N, CA, C and O atoms as a Maestro MAE file, in Angstrom:
{
 s_m_m2io_version
 :::
 2.0.0
}

f_m_ct {
 s_m_title
 :::
 protein
 m_atom[324] {
  # First column is atom index #
  i_m_mmod_type
  r_m_x_coord
  r_m_y_coord
  r_m_z_coord
  i_m_residue_number
  s_m_chain_name
  s_m_pdb_residue_name
  s_m_pdb_atom_name
  i_m_atomic_number
  :::
  1 25 -5.109 -0.837 14.126 1 A "MET " " N  " 7
  2 3 -5.141 -1.453 12.559 1 A "MET " " CA " 6
  3 2 -4.963 -2.804 13.119 1 A "MET " " C  " 6
  4 15 -3.965 -3.031 13.803 1 A "MET " " O  " 8
  5 25 -6.022 -3.916 12.844 2 A "ASN " " N  " 7
  6 3 -5.793 -5.203 13.076 2 A "ASN " " CA " 6
  7 2 -4.739 -5.775 11.368 2 A "ASN " " C  " 6
  8 15 -4.338 -5.228 10.341 2 A "ASN " " O  " 8
  9 25 -4.712 -6.911 11.881 3 A "ASN " " N  " 7
  10 3 -3.818 -7.689 10.867 3 A "ASN " " CA " 6
  11 2 -4.152 -8.137 9.555 3 A "ASN " " C  " 6
  12 15 -3.394 -8.278 8.595 3 A "ASN " " O  " 8
  13 25 -5.970 -8.442 9.666 4 A "GLN " " N  " 7
  14 3 -6.311 -8.341 8.482 4 A "GLN " " CA " 6
  15 2 -5.984 -6.836 7.690 4 A "GLN " " C  " 6
  16 15 -5.427 -6.950 6.598 4 A "GLN " " O  " 8
  17 25 -6.268 -5.544 8.130 5 A "GLN " " N  " 7
  18 3 -6.235 -4.433 7.706 5 A "GLN " " CA " 6
  19 2 -4.424 -4.107 7.150 5 A "GLN " " C  " 6
  20 15 -4.208 -3.178 6.371 5 A "GLN " " O  " 8
  21 25 -3.553 -4.773 7.543 6 A "VAL " " N  " 7
  22 3 -2.341 -4.496 7.770 6 A "VAL " " CA " 6
  23 2 -1.663 -5.174 6.026 6 A "VAL " " C  " 6
  24 15 -0.801 -4.669 5.306 6 A "VAL " " O  " 8
  25 25 -2.541 -6.559 5.805 7 A "VAL " " N  " 7
  26 3 -2.591 -6.924 4.936 7 A "VAL " " CA " 6
  27 2 -3.154 -7.115 4.107 7 A "VAL " " C  " 6
  28 15 -2.900 -8.082 3.389 7 A "VAL " " O  " 8
  29 25 -4.192 -6.244 3.849 8 A "GLY " " N  " 7
  30 3 -5.066 -5.227 3.120 8 A "GLY " " CA " 6
  31 2 -4.165 -3.829 2.548 8 A "GLY " " C  " 6
  32 15 -3.975 -3.259 1.474 8 A "GLY " " O  " 8
  33 25 -3.866 -3.722 3.596 9 A "SER " " N  " 7
  34 3 -2.803 -2.486 2.699 9 A "SER " " CA " 6
  35 2 -2.111 -2.599 2.063 9 A "SER " " C  " 6
  36 15 -2.197 -2.044 0.968 9 A "SER " " O  " 8
  37 25 -1.070 -3.357 2.388 10 A "PHE " " N  " 7
  38 3 -0.058 -3.548 1.936 10 A "PHE " " CA " 6
  39 2 0.050 -4.481 0.772 10 A "PHE " " C  " 6
  40 15 1.011 -4.496 0.003 10 A "PHE " " O  " 8
  41 25 -1.390 -5.550 0.663 11 A "HIS " " N  " 7
  42 3 -2.128 -5.869 -0.968 11 A "HIS " " CA " 6
  43 2 -2.075 -4.597 -1.834 11 A "HIS " " C  " 6
  44 15 -1.270 -4.303 -2.718 11 A "HIS " " O  " 8
  45 25 -3.275 -3.825 -1.294 12 A "ILE " " N  " 7
  46 3 -3.387 -2.305 -1.752 12 A "ILE " " CA " 6
  47 2 -1.678 -1.637 -2.423 12 A "ILE " " C  " 6
  48 15 -1.362 -1.454 -3.599 12 A "ILE " " O  " 8
  49 25 -1.186 -1.500 -1.670 13 A "ALA " " N  " 7
  50 3 0.046 -0.965 -1.753 13 A "ALA " " CA " 6
  51 2 0.914 -1.756 -3.233 13 A "ALA " " C  " 6
  52 15 1.525 -1.190 -4.140 13 A "ALA " " O  " 8
  53 25 0.726 -2.864 -3.068 14 A "ASN " " N  " 7
  54 3 1.484 -3.232 -3.924 14 A "ASN " " CA " 6
  55 2 1.059 -3.251 -5.408 14 A "ASN " " C  " 6
  56 15 1.790 -3.171 -6.394 14 A "ASN " " O  " 8
  57 25 -0.505 -3.397 -5.341 15 A "LEU " " N  " 7
  58 3 -1.270 -2.826 -7.038 15 A "LEU " " CA " 6
  59 2 -1.044 -1.829 -7.077 15 A "LEU " " C  " 6
  60 15 -0.761 -1.621 -8.257 15 A "LEU " " O  " 8
  61 25 -0.920 -0.561 -6.310 16 A "ILE " " N  " 7
  62 3 -0.382 0.751 -6.507 16 A "ILE " " CA " 6
  63 2 1.130 0.739 -7.317 16 A "ILE " " C  " 6
  64 15 1.429 1.366 -8.334 16 A "ILE " " O  " 8
  65 25 1.943 -0.156 -6.543 17 A "VAL " " N  " 7
  66 3 3.025 0.059 -7.365 17 A "VAL " " CA " 6
  67 2 3.238 -0.830 -9.245 17 A "VAL " " C  " 6
  68 15 3.897 -0.642 -10.268 17 A "VAL " " O  " 8
  69 25 2.364 -1.643 -8.807 18 A "ARG " " N  " 7
  70 3 2.576 -2.627 -10.411 18 A "ARG " " CA " 6
  71 2 1.765 -2.164 -11.266 18 A "ARG " " C  " 6
  72 15 1.723 -2.570 -12.427 18 A "ARG " " O  " 8
  73 25 0.805 -0.989 -10.652 19 A "HIS " " N  " 7
  74 3 0.078 -0.448 -11.801 19 A "HIS " " CA " 6
  75 2 1.085 0.763 -12.366 19 A "HIS " " C  " 6
  76 15 1.091 1.037 -13.566 19 A "HIS " " O  " 8
  77 25 1.823 1.372 -11.532 20 A "LEU " " N  " 7
  78 3 2.396 2.702 -11.981 20 A "LEU " " CA " 6
  79 2 3.460 1.923 -13.053 20 A "LEU " " C  " 6
  80 15 3.729 2.488 -14.113 20 A "LEU " " O  " 8
  81 25 4.156 0.368 -12.674 21 A "LYS " " N  " 7
  82 3 4.928 -0.222 -13.505 21 A "LYS " " CA " 6
  83 2 4.470 -0.907 -14.867 21 A "LYS " " C  " 6
  84 15 5.107 -1.520 -15.723 21 A "LYS " " O  " 8
  85 25 3.101 -0.568 -14.741 22 A "GLY " " N  " 7
  86 3 2.095 -1.331 -16.258 22 A "GLY " " CA " 6
  87 2 2.147 -2.882 -15.635 22 A "GLY " " C  " 6
  88 15 2.521 -3.755 -16.418 22 A "GLY " " O  " 8
  89 25 1.874 -3.187 -14.584 23 A "GLN " " N  " 7
  90 3 2.255 -5.008 -14.482 23 A "GLN " " CA " 6
  91 2 1.140 -5.520 -14.107 23 A "GLN " " C  " 6
  92 15 1.327 -6.637 -13.624 23 A "GLN " " O  " 8
  93 25 -0.469 -5.049 -14.114 24 A "LEU " " N  " 7
  94 3 -1.414 -5.081 -13.359 24 A "LEU " " CA " 6
  95 2 -2.165 -6.247 -14.587 24 A "LEU " " C  " 6
  96 15 -2.236 -5.992 -15.789 24 A "LEU " " O  " 8
  97 25 -2.610 -7.377 -14.014 25 A "THR " " N  " 7
  98 3 -3.685 -8.053 -14.920 25 A "THR " " CA " 6
  99 2 -5.384 -7.476 -15.098 25 A "THR " " C  " 6
  100 15 -5.635 -6.424 -14.510 25 A "THR " " O  " 8
  101 25 -6.169 -7.936 -15.643 26 A "ASP " " N  " 7
  102 3 -7.225 -7.122 -15.897 26 A "ASP " " CA " 6
  103 2 -7.835 -6.957 -14.508 26 A "ASP " " C  " 6
  104 15 -8.271 -5.939 -13.969 26 A "ASP " " O  " 8
  105 25 -7.741 -8.462 -13.973 27 A "GLU " " N  " 7
  106 3 -8.417 -8.347 -12.820 27 A "GLU " " CA " 6
  107 2 -7.834 -7.866 -11.387 27 A "GLU " " C  " 6
  108 15 -8.566 -7.539 -10.453 27 A "GLU " " O  " 8
  109 25 -6.597 -7.866 -11.345 28 A "GLU " " N  " 7
  110 3 -6.051 -6.782 -10.375 28 A "GLU " " CA " 6
  111 2 -6.233 -5.107 -10.800 28 A "GLU " " C  " 6
  112 15 -5.934 -4.169 -10.062 28 A "GLU " " O  " 8
  113 25 -6.650 -5.031 -11.811 29 A "LEU " " N  " 7
  114 3 -6.905 -3.590 -11.912 29 A "LEU " " CA " 6
  115 2 -8.601 -3.158 -11.832 29 A "LEU " " C  " 6
  116 15 -9.106 -2.058 -11.608 29 A "LEU " " O  " 8
  117 25 -9.085 -4.166 -12.043 30 A "ARG " " N  " 7
  118 3 -10.539 -3.880 -11.578 30 A "ARG " " CA " 6
  119 2 -10.402 -4.073 -9.935 30 A "ARG " " C  " 6
  120 15 -11.252 -3.536 -9.224 30 A "ARG " " O  " 8
  121 25 -9.684 -4.588 -9.533 31 A "GLU " " N  " 7
  122 3 -9.560 -4.616 -7.899 31 A "GLU " " CA " 6
  123 2 -9.265 -3.258 -7.534 31 A "GLU " " C  " 6
  124 15 -10.130 -2.636 -6.917 31 A "GLU " " O  " 8
  125 25 -8.039 -2.635 -7.857 32 A "LEU " " N  " 7
  126 3 -7.340 -1.427 -7.818 32 A "LEU " " CA " 6
  127 2 -8.766 -0.322 -8.236 32 A "LEU " " C  " 6
  128 15 -9.239 0.584 -7.549 32 A "LEU " " O  " 8
  129 25 -9.044 -0.639 -9.133 33 A "HIS " " N  " 7
  130 3 -9.938 0.862 -9.551 33 A "HIS " " CA " 6
  131 2 -11.049 0.536 -8.562 33 A "HIS " " C  " 6
  132 15 -11.516 1.560 -8.065 33 A "HIS " " O  " 8
  133 25 -11.641 -0.660 -8.105 34 A "TYR " " N  " 7
  134 3 -12.613 -0.837 -6.898 34 A "TYR " " CA " 6
  135 2 -12.153 -0.035 -5.655 34 A "TYR " " C  " 6
  136 15 -12.756 0.846 -5.042 34 A "TYR " " O  " 8
  137 25 -11.309 -0.403 -5.509 35 A "TRP " " N  " 7
  138 3 -10.252 0.323 -4.072 35 A "TRP " " CA " 6
  139 2 -10.406 2.106 -4.328 35 A "TRP " " C  " 6
  140 15 -10.918 2.820 -3.466 35 A "TRP " " O  " 8
  141 25 -9.927 2.597 -5.512 36 A "ILE " " N  " 7
  142 3 -9.590 3.913 -5.604 36 A "ILE " " CA " 6
  143 2 -11.333 4.451 -5.875 36 A "ILE " " C  " 6
  144 15 -11.644 5.641 -5.920 36 A "ILE " " O  " 8
  145 25 -12.115 3.549 -6.001 37 A "ASN " " N  " 7
  146 3 -13.467 4.149 -5.822 37 A "ASN " " CA " 6
  147 2 -14.333 4.371 -4.763 37 A "ASN " " C  " 6
  148 15 -15.356 5.032 -4.591 37 A "ASN " " O  " 8
  149 25 -13.660 3.659 -4.122 38 A "SER " " N  " 7
  150 3 -14.729 3.215 -2.798 38 A "SER " " CA " 6
  151 2 -14.982 3.991 -1.483 38 A "SER " " C  " 6
  152 15 -15.766 3.783 -0.557 38 A "SER " " O  " 8
  153 25 -13.640 5.394 -1.808 39 A "ASN " " N  " 7
  154 3 -14.039 6.233 -1.152 39 A "ASN " " CA " 6
  155 2 -13.303 7.644 -1.181 39 A "ASN " " C  " 6
  156 15 -12.299 7.540 -1.886 39 A "ASN " " O  " 8
  157 25 -13.434 8.797 -0.716 40 A "GLU " " N  " 7
  158 3 -12.243 9.949 -1.106 40 A "GLU " " CA " 6
  159 2 -10.946 9.676 -1.091 40 A "GLU " " C  " 6
  160 15 -10.066 9.767 -1.946 40 A "GLU " " O  " 8
  161 25 -10.966 9.280 0.161 41 A "ALA " " N  " 7
  162 3 -9.610 9.512 0.870 41 A "ALA " " CA " 6
  163 2 -8.580 8.519 -0.417 41 A "ALA " " C  " 6
  164 15 -7.622 8.903 -1.086 41 A "ALA " " O  " 8
  165 25 -9.120 7.445 -0.385 42 A "ASN " " N  " 7
  166 3 -8.356 6.717 -1.725 42 A "ASN " " CA " 6
  167 2 -8.393 6.828 -3.140 42 A "ASN " " C  " 6
  168 15 -7.739 6.164 -3.944 42 A "ASN " " O  " 8
  169 25 -9.302 7.818 -3.397 43 A "TYR " " N  " 7
  170 3 -9.160 8.654 -4.222 43 A "TYR " " CA " 6
  171 2 -7.893 9.296 -4.484 43 A "TYR " " C  " 6
  172 15 -7.086 9.026 -5.374 43 A "TYR " " O  " 8
  173 25 -7.828 10.177 -3.592 44 A "GLU " " N  " 7
  174 3 -6.616 11.273 -3.096 44 A "GLU " " CA " 6
  175 2 -5.730 10.985 -3.275 44 A "GLU " " C  " 6
  176 15 -5.002 11.596 -4.057 44 A "GLU " " O  " 8
  177 25 -5.201 9.446 -2.358 45 A "LEU " " N  " 7
  178 3 -3.998 9.362 -2.450 45 A "LEU " " CA " 6
  179 2 -3.613 8.635 -3.382 45 A "LEU " " C  " 6
  180 15 -2.387 8.696 -3.473 45 A "LEU " " O  " 8
  181 25 -4.089 7.941 -4.155 46 A "PHE " " N  " 7
  182 3 -3.817 7.412 -5.491 46 A "PHE " " CA " 6
  183 2 -3.397 8.092 -6.553 46 A "PHE " " C  " 6
  184 15 -2.633 7.629 -7.400 46 A "PHE " " O  " 8
  185 25 -4.044 9.626 -6.563 47 A "GLU " " N  " 7
  186 3 -4.025 10.629 -7.436 47 A "GLU " " CA " 6
  187 2 -2.099 11.271 -6.933 47 A "GLU " " C  " 6
  188 15 -1.152 11.523 -7.678 47 A "GLU " " O  " 8
  189 25 -2.194 11.326 -5.602 48 A "LEU " " N  " 7
  190 3 -1.244 11.927 -5.160 48 A "LEU " " CA " 6
  191 2 0.086 11.129 -5.216 48 A "LEU " " C  " 6
  192 15 1.150 11.728 -5.064 48 A "LEU " " O  " 8
  193 25 0.047 9.667 -5.451 49 A "LEU " " N  " 7
  194 3 1.087 8.699 -5.474 49 A "LEU " " CA " 6
  195 2 1.557 8.598 -7.214 49 A "LEU " " C  " 6
  196 15 2.653 8.308 -7.694 49 A "LEU " " O  " 8
  197 25 0.336 8.938 -7.856 50 A "LYS " " N  " 7
  198 3 0.887 9.467 -9.496 50 A "LYS " " CA " 6
  199 2 1.654 9.857 -9.905 50 A "LYS " " C  " 6
  200 15 2.294 9.506 -10.896 50 A "LYS " " O  " 8
  201 25 1.814 10.981 -8.985 51 A "THR " " N  " 7
  202 3 2.792 12.044 -9.352 51 A "THR " " CA " 6
  203 2 4.358 11.650 -8.924 51 A "THR " " C  " 6
  204 15 4.748 11.361 -7.792 51 A "THR " " O  " 8
  205 25 5.050 11.713 -10.006 52 A "THR " " N  " 7
  206 3 6.482 11.173 -9.926 52 A "THR " " CA " 6
  207 2 7.415 11.879 -8.352 52 A "THR " " C  " 6
  208 15 8.255 11.192 -7.771 52 A "THR " " O  " 8
  209 25 7.168 12.835 -8.046 53 A "GLY " " N  " 7
  210 3 7.961 13.389 -7.042 53 A "GLY " " CA " 6
  211 2 7.385 12.647 -5.785 53 A "GLY " " C  " 6
  212 15 8.052 12.068 -4.927 53 A "GLY " " O  " 8
  213 25 5.774 12.797 -5.846 54 A "ALA " " N  " 7
  214 3 5.284 11.818 -4.190 54 A "ALA " " CA " 6
  215 2 5.824 10.481 -4.350 54 A "ALA " " C  " 6
  216 15 6.577 10.039 -3.482 54 A "ALA " " O  " 8
  217 25 5.447 9.636 -5.597 55 A "THR " " N  " 7
  218 3 6.091 8.248 -5.569 55 A "THR " " CA " 6
  219 2 7.368 8.045 -5.436 55 A "THR " " C  " 6
  220 15 7.636 7.104 -4.689 55 A "THR " " O  " 8
  221 25 8.374 8.669 -5.960 56 A "ARG " " N  " 7
  222 3 9.419 8.459 -5.472 56 A "ARG " " CA " 6
  223 2 9.944 9.079 -3.787 56 A "ARG " " C  " 6
  224 15 10.918 8.637 -3.177 56 A "ARG " " O  " 8
  225 25 9.254 9.903 -3.415 57 A "ASP " " N  " 7
  226 3 9.646 9.898 -1.822 57 A "ASP " " CA " 6
  227 2 9.016 8.888 -1.081 57 A "ASP " " C  " 6
  228 15 9.513 8.556 -0.005 57 A "ASP " " O  " 8
  229 25 7.879 8.290 -1.543 58 A "ALA " " N  " 7
  230 3 7.316 7.083 -1.172 58 A "ALA " " CA " 6
  231 2 8.231 5.669 -1.033 58 A "ALA " " C  " 6
  232 15 8.392 4.872 -0.110 58 A "ALA " " O  " 8
  233 25 8.668 5.745 -2.197 59 A "MET " " N  " 7
  234 3 9.603 4.686 -2.389 59 A "MET " " CA " 6
  235 2 11.029 4.554 -1.566 59 A "MET " " C  " 6
  236 15 11.502 3.504 -1.130 59 A "MET " " O  " 8
  237 25 11.708 6.133 -1.440 60 A "GLN " " N  " 7
  238 3 12.756 6.357 -0.292 60 A "GLN " " CA " 6
  239 2 12.332 6.106 0.739 60 A "GLN " " C  " 6
  240 15 13.156 5.630 1.521 60 A "GLN " " O  " 8
  241 25 10.884 6.286 1.260 61 A "CYS " " N  " 7
  242 3 10.930 5.828 2.340 61 A "CYS " " CA " 6
  243 2 10.545 4.383 2.758 61 A "CYS " " C  " 6
  244 15 10.636 3.982 3.918 61 A "CYS " " O  " 8
  245 25 10.184 3.768 1.898 62 A "LEU " " N  " 7
  246 3 9.742 2.352 2.198 62 A "LEU " " CA " 6
  247 2 11.388 1.951 2.248 62 A "LEU " " C  " 6
  248 15 11.595 1.211 3.210 62 A "LEU " " O  " 8
  249 25 12.628 2.245 1.458 63 A "ARG " " N  " 7
  250 3 13.777 1.541 1.140 63 A "ARG " " CA " 6
  251 2 14.467 1.674 2.601 63 A "ARG " " C  " 6
  252 15 15.222 0.824 3.074 63 A "ARG " " O  " 8
  253 25 14.096 2.851 3.220 64 A "THR " " N  " 7
  254 3 14.734 3.318 4.690 64 A "THR " " CA " 6
  255 2 14.051 3.134 5.987 64 A "THR " " C  " 6
  256 15 14.333 3.670 7.058 64 A "THR " " O  " 8
  257 25 12.867 2.076 5.654 65 A "TYR " " N  " 7
  258 3 11.822 2.122 6.751 65 A "TYR " " CA " 6
  259 2 12.558 0.683 7.124 65 A "TYR " " C  " 6
  260 15 12.946 -0.084 6.243 65 A "TYR " " O  " 8
  261 25 12.684 0.444 8.385 66 A "PRO " " N  " 7
  262 3 13.269 -0.435 9.367 66 A "PRO " " CA " 6
  263 2 12.239 -2.207 9.411 66 A "PRO " " C  " 6
  264 15 11.863 -2.550 10.532 66 A "PRO " " O  " 8
  265 25 11.960 -2.955 8.457 67 A "ALA " " N  " 7
  266 3 11.128 -3.502 8.021 67 A "ALA " " CA " 6
  267 2 10.903 -4.774 8.952 67 A "ALA " " C  " 6
  268 15 9.906 -5.275 9.472 67 A "ALA " " O  " 8
  269 25 12.084 -5.041 8.940 68 A "GLY " " N  " 7
  270 3 12.351 -6.526 10.061 68 A "GLY " " CA " 6
  271 2 12.287 -5.642 11.810 68 A "GLY " " C  " 6
  272 15 11.929 -6.472 12.646 68 A "GLY " " O  " 8
  273 25 12.419 -4.927 12.135 69 A "GLU " " N  " 7
  274 3 12.284 -4.081 13.559 69 A "GLU " " CA " 6
  275 2 10.392 -3.874 13.387 69 A "GLU " " C  " 6
  276 15 9.601 -4.059 14.312 69 A "GLU " " O  " 8
  277 25 10.110 -3.559 12.320 70 A "ALA " " N  " 7
  278 3 8.396 -3.246 12.207 70 A "ALA " " CA " 6
  279 2 7.645 -4.705 12.859 70 A "ALA " " C  " 6
  280 15 6.867 -5.029 13.757 70 A "ALA " " O  " 8
  281 25 8.617 -5.450 11.516 71 A "LEU " " N  " 7
  282 3 7.895 -7.163 11.874 71 A "LEU " " CA " 6
  283 2 7.483 -7.893 13.101 71 A "LEU " " C  " 6
  284 15 6.569 -8.664 13.395 71 A "LEU " " O  " 8
  285 25 8.812 -7.198 13.893 72 A "PHE " " N  " 7
  286 3 8.878 -7.797 15.500 72 A "PHE " " CA " 6
  287 2 7.849 -7.079 16.106 72 A "PHE " " C  " 6
  288 15 6.955 -7.511 16.834 72 A "PHE " " O  " 8
  289 25 8.116 -5.668 15.645 73 A "ARG " " N  " 7
  290 3 6.931 -4.828 16.882 73 A "ARG " " CA " 6
  291 2 5.359 -5.442 16.601 73 A "ARG " " C  " 6
  292 15 4.682 -5.954 17.493 73 A "ARG " " O  " 8
  293 25 4.974 -5.310 15.373 74 A "PHE " " N  " 7
  294 3 4.143 -6.306 15.243 74 A "PHE " " CA " 6
  295 2 3.775 -7.387 15.923 74 A "PHE " " C  " 6
  296 15 2.930 -7.449 16.816 74 A "PHE " " O  " 8
  297 25 4.569 -8.421 15.384 75 A "LEU " " N  " 7
  298 3 4.787 -9.532 16.078 75 A "LEU " " CA " 6
  299 2 4.279 -9.859 17.155 75 A "LEU " " C  " 6
  300 15 3.570 -10.812 17.480 75 A "LEU " " O  " 8
  301 25 4.922 -8.516 18.002 76 A "ARG " " N  " 7
  302 3 4.780 -8.830 19.555 76 A "ARG " " CA " 6
  303 2 3.461 -8.168 20.068 76 A "ARG " " C  " 6
  304 15 2.847 -8.485 21.087 76 A "ARG " " O  " 8
  305 25 3.209 -7.400 19.367 77 A "LYS " " N  " 7
  306 3 1.493 -6.511 19.715 77 A "LYS " " CA " 6
  307 2 0.647 -8.297 19.566 77 A "LYS " " C  " 6
  308 15 0.209 -9.082 20.406 77 A "LYS " " O  " 8
  309 25 0.758 -8.322 17.891 78 A "LEU " " N  " 7
  310 3 -0.560 -9.638 17.666 78 A "LEU " " CA " 6
  311 2 -0.163 -10.836 19.103 78 A "LEU " " C  " 6
  312 15 -1.032 -11.311 19.834 78 A "LEU " " O  " 8
  313 25 0.822 -11.022 19.182 79 A "ASN " " N  " 7
  314 3 1.050 -12.026 20.463 79 A "ASN " " CA " 6
  315 2 0.280 -11.523 21.842 79 A "ASN " " C  " 6
  316 15 -0.362 -12.251 22.599 79 A "ASN " " O  " 8
  317 25 0.458 -10.378 21.954 80 A "ASN " " N  " 7
  318 3 -0.293 -9.917 23.323 80 A "ASN " " CA " 6
  319 2 -1.287 -9.432 23.213 80 A "ASN " " C  " 6
  320 15 -1.508 -8.378 23.809 80 A "ASN " " O  " 8
  321 25 -2.296 -10.057 22.368 81 A "THR " " N  " 7
  322 3 -3.589 -9.421 22.450 81 A "THR " " CA " 6
  323 2 -4.275 -10.980 22.690 81 A "THR " " C  " 6
  324 15 -5.490 -11.103 22.843 81 A "THR " " O  " 8
  :::
 }
 m_bond[323] {
  # First column is bond index #
  i_m_from
  i_m_to
  i_m_order
  :::
  1 1 2 1
  2 2 3 1
  3 3 4 2
  4 3 5 1
  5 5 6 1
  6 6 7 1
  7 7 8 2
  8 7 9 1
  9 9 10 1
  10 10 11 1
  11 11 12 2
  12 11 13 1
  13 13 14 1
  14 14 15 1
  15 15 16 2
  16 15 17 1
  17 17 18 1
  18 18 19 1
  19 19 20 2
  20 19 21 1
  21 21 22 1
  22 22 23 1
  23 23 24 2
  24 23 25 1
  25 25 26 1
  26 26 27 1
  27 27 28 2
  28 27 29 1
  29 29 30 1
  30 30 31 1
  31 31 32 2
  32 31 33 1
  33 33 34 1
  34 34 35 1
  35 35 36 2
  36 35 37 1
  37 37 38 1
  38 38 39 1
  39 39 40 2
  40 39 41 1
  41 41 42 1
  42 42 43 1
  43 43 44 2
  44 43 45 1
  45 45 46 1
  46 46 47 1
  47 47 48 2
  48 47 49 1
  49 49 50 1
  50 50 51 1
  51 51 52 2
  52 51 53 1
  53 53 54 1
  54 54 55 1
  55 55 56 2
  56 55 57 1
  57 57 58 1
  58 58 59 1
  59 59 60 2
  60 59 61 1
  61 61 62 1
  62 62 63 1
  63 63 64 2
  64 63 65 1
  65 65 66 1
  66 66 67 1
  67 67 68 2
  68 67 69 1
  69 69 70 1
  70 70 71 1
  71 71 72 2
  72 71 73 1
  73 73 74 1
  74 74 75 1
  75 75 76 2
  76 75 77 1
  77 77 78 1
  78 78 79 1
  79 79 80 2
  80 79 81 1
  81 81 82 1
  82 82 83 1
  83 83 84 2
  84 83 85 1
  85 85 86 1
  86 86 87 1
  87 87 88 2
  88 87 89 1
  89 89 90 1
  90 90 91 1
  91 91 92 2
  92 91 93 1
  93 93 94 1
  94 94 95 1
  95 95 96 2
  96 95 97 1
  97 97 98 1
  98 98 99 1
  99 99 100 2
  100 99 101 1
  101 101 102 1
  102 102 103 1
  103 103 104 2
  104 103 105 1
  105 105 106 1
  106 106 107 1
  107 107 108 2
  108 107 109 1
  109 109 110 1
  110 110 111 1
  111 111 112 2
  112 111 113 1
  113 113 114 1
  114 114 115 1
  115 115 116 2
  116 115 117 1
  117 117 118 1
  118 118 119 1
  119 119 120 2
  120 119 121 1
  121 121 122 1
  122 122 123 1
  123 123 124 2
  124 123 125 1
  125 125 126 1
  126 126 127 1
  127 127 128 2
  128 127 129 1
  129 129 130 1
  130 130 131 1
  131 131 132 2
  132 131 133 1
  133 133 134 1
  134 134 135 1
  135 135 136 2
  136 135 137 1
  137 137 138 1
  138 138 139 1
  139 139 140 2
  140 139 141 1
  141 141 142 1
  142 142 143 1
  143 143 144 2
  144 143 145 1
  145 145 146 1
  146 146 147 1
  147 147 148 2
  148 147 149 1
  149 149 150 1
  150 150 151 1
  151 151 152 2
  152 151 153 1
  153 153 154 1
  154 154 155 1
  155 155 156 2
  156 155 157 1
  157 157 158 1
  158 158 159 1
  159 159 160 2
  160 159 161 1
  161 161 162 1
  162 162 163 1
  163 163 164 2
  164 163 165 1
  165 165 166 1
  166 166 167 1
  167 167 168 2
  168 167 169 1
  169 169 170 1
  170 170 171 1
  171 171 172 2
  172 171 173 1
  173 173 174 1
  174 174 175 1
  175 175 176 2
  176 175 177 1
  177 177 178 1
  178 178 179 1
  179 179 180 2
  180 179 181 1
  181 181 182 1
  182 182 183 1
  183 183 184 2
  184 183 185 1
  185 185 186 1
  186 186 187 1
  187 187 188 2
  188 187 189 1
  189 189 190 1
  190 190 191 1
  191 191 192 2
  192 191 193 1
  193 193 194 1
  194 194 195 1
  195 195 196 2
  196 195 197 1
  197 197 198 1
  198 198 199 1
  199 199 200 2
  200 199 201 1
  201 201 202 1
  202 202 203 1
  203 203 204 2
  204 203 205 1
  205 205 206 1
  206 206 207 1
  207 207 208 2
  208 207 209 1
  209 209 210 1
  210 210 211 1
  211 211 212 2
  212 211 213 1
  213 213 214 1
  214 214 215 1
  215 215 216 2
  216 215 217 1
  217 217 218 1
  218 218 219 1
  219 219 220 2
  220 219 221 1
  221 221 222 1
  222 222 223 1
  223 223 224 2
  224 223 225 1
  225 225 226 1
  226 226 227 1
  227 227 228 2
  228 227 229 1
  229 229 230 1
  230 230 231 1
  231 231 232 2
  232 231 233 1
  233 233 234 1
  234 234 235 1
  235 235 236 2
  236 235 237 1
  237 237 238 1
  238 238 239 1
  239 239 240 2
  240 239 241 1
  241 241 242 1
  242 242 243 1
  243 243 244 2
  244 243 245 1
  245 245 246 1
  246 246 247 1
  247 247 248 2
  248 247 249 1
  249 249 250 1
  250 250 251 1
  251 251 252 2
  252 251 253 1
  253 253 254 1
  254 254 255 1
  255 255 256 2
  256 255 257 1
  257 257 258 1
  258 258 259 1
  259 259 260 2
  260 259 261 1
  261 261 262 1
  262 262 263 1
  263 263 264 2
  264 263 265 1
  265 265 266 1
  266 266 267 1
  267 267 268 2
  268 267 269 1
  269 269 270 1
  270 270 271 1
  271 271 272 2
  272 271 273 1
  273 273 274 1
  274 274 275 1
  275 275 276 2
  276 275 277 1
  277 277 278 1
  278 278 279 1
  279 279 280 2
  280 279 281 1
  281 281 282 1
  282 282 283 1
  283 283 284 2
  284 283 285 1
  285 285 286 1
  286 286 287 1
  287 287 288 2
  288 287 289 1
  289 289 290 1
  290 290 291 1
  291 291 292 2
  292 291 293 1
  293 293 294 1
  294 294 295 1
  295 295 296 2
  296 295 297 1
  297 297 298 1
  298 298 299 1
  299 299 300 2
  300 299 301 1
  301 301 302 1
  302 302 303 1
  303 303 304 2
  304 303 305 1
  305 305 306 1
  306 306 307 1
  307 307 308 2
  308 307 309 1
  309 309 310 1
  310 310 311 1
  311 311 312 2
  312 311 313 1
  313 313 314 1
  314 314 315 1
  315 315 316 2
  316 315 317 1
  317 317 318 1
  318 318 319 1
  319 319 320 2
  320 319 321 1
  321 321 322 1
  322 322 323 1
  323 323 324 2
  :::
 }
}
């Protein structure tokens, strides 16, 4: 996964979380719908994340994820390419 893909993934994740909280603008909602409808895997992932249990589990995973360590590894790989 390249840098642009990582940034895009985080952006979509942010849109999904904000959608679940009811905080999207009309433009952001159109962008999220475009992503959802762009392929079957995106649609299935979105439907899975809409369920309470899956969202709760995903959020717990994000809370315990060592973000600082991951960023360090990512930047190290980026500098080695």
